[in-house]
C-alpha positions as CSV (number, residue, x, y, z in Angstrom):
1,M,0.0,0.2,0.3
2,K,0.9,3.9,-0.5
3,I,1.5,6.3,2.0
4,S,2.7,9.6,2.3
5,M,5.7,10.7,4.1
6,N,3.4,13.1,6.5
7,E,1.2,9.8,7.2
8,L,4.3,7.3,8.4
9,K,6.3,10.0,10.1
10,A,3.1,10.8,12.5
11,A,2.4,7.1,12.5
12,L,6.2,6.4,13.4
13,R,6.0,9.2,16.4
14,R,3.3,7.6,17.9
15,C,4.7,4.2,17.9
16,Y,8.0,5.3,19.8
17,E,6.4,7.7,22.0
18,A,4.0,4.6,23.1
19,S,7.2,2.6,23.3
20,G,8.6,5.0,26.1
21,Y,10.7,6.9,24.3
22,F,11.3,10.1,25.8
23,V,10.1,13.5,24.3
24,G,12.9,14.5,21.6
25,N,13.8,10.7,21.2
26,Y,10.7,9.8,19.5
27,E,10.9,12.3,17.0
28,D,14.6,11.5,16.4
29,A,13.6,7.7,16.1
30,A,10.7,8.6,13.5
31,N,12.9,11.0,11.4
32,M,15.6,8.4,11.2
33,I,13.7,5.9,10.0
34,L,11.5,8.3,7.7
35,W,15.1,9.6,6.2
36,L,16.3,6.3,5.4
37,E,13.0,5.0,3.6
38,K,12.4,8.2,1.5
39,H,16.0,8.3,0.4
40,G,15.8,4.7,-0.9
41,L,17.9,3.3,1.8
42,D,15.4,0.3,3.2
43,G,14.3,2.4,6.4
44,L,11.1,0.1,6.6
45,E,13.4,-3.2,6.8
46,E,15.7,-1.7,9.5
47,L,12.2,-1.0,11.3
48,K,11.1,-4.9,10.8
49,R,14.1,-5.8,12.2
50,A,14.1,-3.2,15.5
51,L,10.2,-3.7,16.0
52,P,10.5,-6.7,18.2
53,Y,12.7,-4.9,20.5
54,I,11.0,-1.9,20.4
55,T,10.1,-2.0,24.0
56,A,13.5,-3.1,25.5
57,D,15.3,0.2,25.5
58,R,13.1,1.7,28.5
59,D,14.6,-1.2,30.8
60,K,18.3,-0.7,29.6
61,P,20.6,1.7,31.4
62,L,21.2,5.1,29.4
63,S,24.2,5.2,27.2
64,K,27.5,6.2,28.9
65,V,30.5,7.8,28.1
66,V,33.2,5.5,29.1
67,Y,36.4,7.4,28.1
68,E,37.2,10.9,26.7
69,D,39.7,13.2,25.8
70,S,39.8,16.4,23.9
71,T,39.7,14.5,20.0
72,S,38.0,10.9,21.0
73,A,35.3,9.4,23.4
74,I,34.2,5.6,23.7
75,I,30.4,5.3,24.6
76,D,28.7,2.0,25.9
77,S,25.2,2.3,24.9
78,N,24.3,-0.9,26.9
79,G,22.4,-2.6,24.2
80,R,20.0,-0.3,23.0
81,S,19.1,0.8,19.4
82,A,20.6,3.7,17.5
83,L,17.0,5.1,17.3
84,N,17.3,5.9,20.9
85,C,20.8,6.8,21.2
86,I,23.0,7.6,18.2
87,A,22.2,11.2,17.6
88,A,24.2,12.1,20.7
89,S,26.9,10.3,19.9
90,V,27.3,12.3,16.5
91,D,26.8,15.6,18.1
92,L,29.6,14.8,20.5
93,A,31.9,14.0,17.7
94,H,30.8,17.1,15.9
95,A,31.5,19.4,18.9
96,K,34.9,17.7,19.1
97,A,35.9,18.4,15.7
98,L,34.9,21.9,16.1
99,E,37.3,22.3,18.5
100,S,40.2,20.3,17.5
101,G,39.7,20.0,13.6
102,I,39.2,16.0,14.0
103,A,37.3,13.8,16.4
104,T,36.8,9.9,16.7
105,V,33.9,8.3,19.0
106,T,33.7,4.9,19.0
107,V,30.1,3.4,20.2
108,H,29.9,0.0,21.6
109,N,26.7,-2.2,22.4
110,C,24.3,-0.5,19.8
111,H,21.9,-2.1,17.7
112,N,19.9,-1.0,14.3
113,R,23.5,0.9,13.4
114,K,22.6,2.0,9.9
115,F,19.8,4.6,11.4
116,I,23.0,6.9,11.9
117,L,22.6,8.3,8.1
118,K,20.1,10.8,9.2
119,A,22.5,11.9,11.7
120,L,25.4,12.0,9.7
121,T,23.5,14.3,6.9
122,D,22.5,16.7,9.8
123,C,26.3,17.0,10.5
124,G,27.7,17.6,6.8
125,R,24.8,20.3,6.4
126,R,26.4,21.8,9.3
127,G,30.0,22.1,7.6
128,I,31.6,19.3,9.0
129,S,32.8,16.2,7.3
130,V,31.8,12.9,8.4
131,A,31.9,9.2,8.2
132,A,30.7,6.1,10.1
133,Y,32.0,2.7,10.1
134,W,30.4,-0.4,11.3
135,R,30.4,-4.5,10.9
136,N,27.4,-6.7,10.7
137,G,27.0,-10.5,11.2
138,S,29.4,-13.3,12.8
139,Q,30.0,-15.8,10.2
140,S,29.8,-13.6,7.0
141,V,30.4,-10.3,7.6
142,T,29.7,-7.2,5.8
143,E,31.1,-3.8,6.2
144,H,29.2,-0.8,6.2
145,T,30.5,2.7,5.7
146,A,28.3,6.0,5.2
147,A,30.2,9.6,4.5
148,I,29.3,13.2,3.5
149,K,31.3,15.9,2.8
150,A,31.1,19.0,4.7
151,G,28.5,21.6,3.0
152,E,26.9,18.7,1.1
153,R,23.4,17.7,1.3
154,Y,23.4,14.0,0.9
155,P,25.5,10.9,1.9
156,S,26.6,8.3,0.3
157,Y,26.7,4.4,1.6
158,A,28.5,1.2,1.0
159,E,27.9,-2.4,1.7
160,A,31.0,-4.8,1.3
161,A,31.0,-8.6,1.6
162,T,34.2,-9.5,3.5
163,N,36.1,-12.4,4.1
164,L,36.9,-11.2,7.8
165,K,35.8,-12.5,10.8
166,A,34.2,-10.3,13.5
167,G,36.1,-9.7,16.6
168,A,34.4,-9.5,20.0
169,D,35.0,-5.6,19.9
170,D,33.3,-5.5,16.3
171,K,29.8,-6.7,17.8
172,Q,27.4,-4.1,17.7
173,A,30.1,-1.3,17.9
174,L,30.2,1.7,15.4
175,T,32.9,4.3,14.6
176,I,32.0,8.2,14.0
177,I,35.0,10.3,12.4
178,C,34.3,13.9,12.1
179,S,36.7,16.2,10.8
180,S,36.3,19.9,9.4
181,R,39.7,19.7,7.9
182,V,39.7,16.5,5.8
183,D,37.2,15.0,3.3
184,L,36.4,11.5,4.9
185,T,33.9,10.3,1.7
186,T,37.3,8.7,0.5
187,S,36.7,6.1,3.2
188,L,34.1,4.8,1.1
189,Q,36.9,3.4,-1.1
190,Q,36.9,-0.4,-1.6
191,S,39.0,-2.0,1.1
192,P,41.4,-5.1,-0.2
193,G,39.8,-8.4,-0.2
194,N,36.2,-6.9,0.0
195,H,33.5,-6.5,-2.7
196,H,30.9,-4.2,-2.9
197,V,27.4,-5.5,-2.4
198,K,25.5,-2.4,-2.7
199,Y,26.9,1.2,-3.5
200,V,24.7,4.3,-3.3
201,S,25.9,7.6,-4.2
202,A,25.3,10.9,-3.0
203,Q,23.3,11.8,-6.2
204,Q,21.1,8.7,-6.1
205,V,20.1,9.3,-2.5
206,E,19.2,12.7,-4.0
207,Q,17.1,10.9,-6.6
208,N,15.5,8.2,-4.5
209,K,14.2,11.3,-2.3
210,E,12.6,12.6,-5.2
211,H,11.1,9.9,-6.2
212,S,9.6,9.4,-2.8
213,I,8.3,12.9,-2.9
214,D,6.3,12.3,-6.3
215,Y,5.2,8.8,-5.6
216,G,5.0,8.2,-1.8
217,I,6.1,5.5,0.0
218,E,5.2,1.6,-0.4
219,I,4.4,-0.1,2.9
220,D,3.6,-3.8,3.7
221,E,0.1,-3.7,5.3
222,D,0.8,-5.7,8.2
223,L,4.1,-3.3,9.1
224,W,1.4,-0.4,8.7
225,A,-1.1,-2.0,11.0
226,E,1.7,-3.1,13.4
227,I,3.1,0.3,13.7
228,N,-0.4,1.7,14.2
229,S,-1.3,-0.6,16.6
230,I,1.6,0.4,19.3
231,G,0.9,3.7,18.7
232,T,-2.5,3.5,20.1
233,G,-0.7,3.4,23.4
234,V,-0.5,7.2,23.3
235,L,-4.1,7.8,22.4
236,V,-6.7,9.2,24.8
237,E,-8.8,6.4,26.4
238,N,-12.3,7.3,25.4
239,S,-14.5,8.7,28.2
240,E,-16.8,11.1,29.1
241,Q,-14.3,13.5,30.2
242,S,-12.0,12.8,27.2
243,R,-15.2,13.6,25.0
244,Q,-15.7,16.9,26.6
245,G,-12.2,18.0,26.2
246,A,-12.3,17.2,22.3
247,G,-12.3,19.7,19.6
């Protein structure tokens, strides 16, 4: 079925608000999912993988900075979804890069890391070049890299198959590099031993957005029903008092 971007965003906001995300966090979550989908980067497929664990974040400790200096930081997200915590990690890398020229933030124990692309794009549009790198899988490992030039509007994204084995430090980890001096988009160049499964240029990302604006977003009916079912948790229960206050 086809829906508009506004319909999807409103439904996602309700869904994550009902799941216990704080004010601001559920806005970030909705925007990250919508951004991926409308730019042709499978936001709804990523959402399908995230939904079974949607309520788990409320019971987990908040993300914690376990190491920090002027140019780097290490953050433990305690098993939270990137939808719930990654925007703040990108903001920290951005702030450090403004001060020192280049900064690296490593995030551990973070799920659904592809959702970082919206936060990376916001950083690039603020005039800082930024790249993010992570690995998925244990037996068959894929490497993922997203990057945007300083001042550009759209990032590029690459996914590559590799012969490497995932180490303990790679599991659910993500590295963010920000620089006010260096173009980090060259990090998308193919590494030895890898071959790209998927590569989406900044130009293709822009074209995907134009297509979504023109034709709307295709969503599976069962997924749409599940999003809206979860979102009913924020609706006011029908009562005499609520009817009097309506309108």
